[in-house]
C-alpha positions, 0 to 999 in steps of 0.5 A: 400528553393528557389522557382523556380518561382523566376528565372522566376520573375527576368527574367521578371523583368530584361526585364522591368528593361532594358526597364525602363533603356533605357527609362531613358537613352533616357530622359537623352539624349533627355531631355526636356531641351534646351541642343543641342545634340552637347553640350551633346556630348561635355559633354560626351566625355569630361567626358569619356576622360578628354579632347576632340579635336574638330576635334574628336568631329565632327568625332564621332558625324557625325558617330553616327547622320544623321544630321551632323555638321561641324567644325565651330559648334564645334568652336562656342562652343569653342569661346562661351561655353554654361552654360551647359558646364560650369555647367559640369566643362568643359572649352575651352582650344585651340582646346580642351574641357577640364574637370577642373580637367585636365585643372589645370595640362595643365595650370601648364605645360605651 
């Protein structure tokens, strides 16, 4: 037998769960570590697509943030990748950030 109170409890829980989830996501994105927002974007885009071009990163970042970046900042990460990128198995390859899974394929095609 289903008690009519259960849907009300679930809907209340859903709201709380969504708020908790949004707080977790906010903590994940703006966490207490020293990872820059740009590094977070590079990791997120590379995890999503497997490969991310430096110009595309600048465009997406600038479309979603008030504090814009320029191409030189992304090129700086290509020249000197952070430990966080290496920890996420993301490496520079020419004008791209590439996940290690795809990097092996790129190198074998050259």
